[in-house]
Each structure stands twice: as structure tokens, then as C-alpha cells.
Wavefront OBJ file of the C-alpha trace (Angstrom):
o trace
v -2.411 -31.362 28.256
v -1.526 -34.063 30.780
v 0.806 -35.662 28.259
v 2.653 -32.370 27.755
v 2.961 -31.871 31.529
v 4.380 -35.379 31.974
v 6.787 -34.816 29.088
v 8.042 -31.519 30.518
v 8.373 -33.030 34.006
v 10.341 -36.003 32.670
v 12.614 -33.722 30.629
v 13.233 -31.493 33.658
v 14.179 -34.483 35.810
v 16.539 -35.849 33.158
v 18.202 -32.490 32.481
v 18.444 -31.662 36.191
v 20.150 -34.926 37.023
v 22.619 -34.657 34.118
v 24.403 -31.607 35.524
v 26.267 -33.579 38.158
v 27.590 -35.937 35.479
v 29.333 -33.006 33.760
v 31.378 -32.098 36.816
v 35.122 -32.695 36.908
v 36.277 -36.009 38.296
v 39.050 -34.652 40.492
v 41.255 -31.732 41.372
v 44.203 -31.140 39.062
v 47.445 -30.781 40.943
v 50.583 -29.595 39.160
v 53.014 -29.349 42.116
v 54.347 -25.930 41.092
v 56.733 -24.709 43.739
v 58.082 -21.260 44.517
v 60.914 -21.697 41.993
v 58.435 -22.018 39.119
v 56.566 -18.903 40.209
v 59.825 -16.933 40.555
v 60.839 -18.019 37.051
v 57.472 -16.992 35.605
v 57.677 -13.641 37.397
v 61.152 -13.064 35.963
v 59.851 -13.842 32.470
v 56.991 -11.376 32.971
v 59.486 -8.752 34.143
v 61.512 -9.197 30.941
v 58.375 -8.814 28.801
v 57.333 -5.636 30.621
v 60.864 -4.242 30.365
v 60.737 -4.777 26.591
v 57.270 -3.229 26.224
v 57.909 0.040 28.054
v 60.484 1.478 25.586
v 58.372 0.300 22.643
v 55.280 2.065 23.999
v 57.273 5.237 24.668
v 58.628 5.150 21.107
v 55.137 4.715 19.669
v 53.808 7.685 21.670
v 56.773 9.767 20.503
v 56.087 8.921 16.864
v 52.381 9.759 17.199
v 53.239 13.003 18.958
v 55.684 13.900 16.164
v 53.126 13.184 13.476
v 50.387 15.144 15.242
v 52.544 18.221 15.917
v 52.318 21.260 13.684
v 55.192 21.308 11.204
v 57.572 24.179 11.721
v 57.774 26.781 9.023
v 60.906 26.585 6.961
v 63.283 29.404 7.803
v 64.938 31.028 4.826
v 68.595 31.724 5.300
v 69.554 35.396 5.452
v 72.258 36.836 3.159
l 1 2 3 4 5 6 7 8 9 10 11 12 13 14 15 16 17 18 19 20 21 22 23 24 25 26 27 28 29 30 31 32 33 34 35 36 37 38 39 40 41 42 43 44 45 46 47 48 49 50 51 52 53 54 55 56 57 58 59 60 61 62 63 64 65 66 67 68 69 70 71 72 73 74 75 76 77
């Protein structure tokens, strides 16, 4: 039993001390200025502007398929 306790204690110490070795070495800095963020925002605006008509078209098609078909009207003579 003492051997198992020593083994568990040793494993806990080794595993507990290994967590700090997995940490990142430094802070990543990409120097993105306001111009980059404006450009990315403009790109996102273009994507959203393209998605809105597509979503409206899809809803229109689903609504058309789900609607009751109108009865055919026979022409009068």
C-alpha cells in the first residue's frame, strides 16, 4: 500500500509540474492597425449583403412550395 501511495504521489508531482511547460512562450503580436480592421469589416459587409437576398429567395421558394395550389379555373364560353 505504501508503494502505491508513493507511486501516486510521484505521478501527481510530475503531472502537476508539467502544466507550466505547456504554456505559450510569448504573446503573439500581429500589428494589425485600424486599416486592416476597416478592410475586414468591409469584406464582412459584402458577404452579408450577398446573403440577405439569397435568404429571402430561399424563404420565398419554401413559401411557394408550402402554399396550397390554386384550383385551375376553366375558361367560360
